[in-house]
C-alpha positions in Angstrom: 82.0 86.3 122.0 78.8 84.3 122.4 75.7 85.1 120.5 73.2 86.3 123.0 70.5 88.7 123.5 72.7 91.3 125.4 75.2 91.2 122.5 72.3 92.0 120.0 70.9 94.5 122.3 74.1 96.0 122.9 74.8 96.3 118.8 71.4 97.7 118.3 71.7 100.4 120.9 74.8 101.7 119.1 73.2 101.5 115.7 70.3 103.3 117.1 72.5 106.0 118.3 74.3 106.4 115.0 71.1 105.9 112.6 68.4 107.4 114.7 65.6 104.9 114.1 64.6 101.3 114.6 63.6 101.2 111.0 67.1 102.3 109.8 68.6 99.6 112.2 66.4 96.8 110.7 67.6 98.1 107.2 71.4 98.0 108.3 71.1 94.4 109.3 69.3 93.5 106.1 71.4 95.5 103.4 74.5 94.3 101.6 77.8 95.9 103.3 81.1 96.3 101.0 83.1 95.5 104.4 81.8 91.9 103.9 81.8 91.8 100.2 78.2 92.4 99.7 77.2 90.0 102.5 74.5 91.5 104.9 75.5 92.1 108.6 72.9 89.5 109.7 74.2 86.8 107.4 77.7 87.3 108.9 76.5 87.5 112.3 74.7 84.0 111.9 78.0 82.4 110.7 78.8 81.7 114.5 81.0 83.2 117.2 83.5 84.7 114.8 80.6 86.4 113.0 79.0 87.9 115.9 82.5 89.2 117.0 83.0 90.8 113.5 79.9 92.7 113.6 80.4 93.8 117.1 83.8 95.1 116.5 82.5 96.7 113.3 79.8 98.8 115.0 81.6 99.4 118.0 84.7 100.8 115.8 82.2 103.0 113.8 80.2 104.1 117.1 83.1 105.4 118.8 84.3 107.5 115.6 86.9 105.5 114.4 85.2 104.5 111.3 85.1 107.8 109.5 
């Protein structure tokens, strides 16, 4: 998966649906996450195609109710 504006937009749409505000979406990107051993989703996303795919899969998994 490549990092493009459509990928970011899709992730943010799902995050907004779950979190309810643009402010919380921003905070999510910049907050340490246990899933990535305390790294932020933004830092994982910026590592390249593998990081983009990881963040995308994580958000989609939680968005569709599989994440509990």
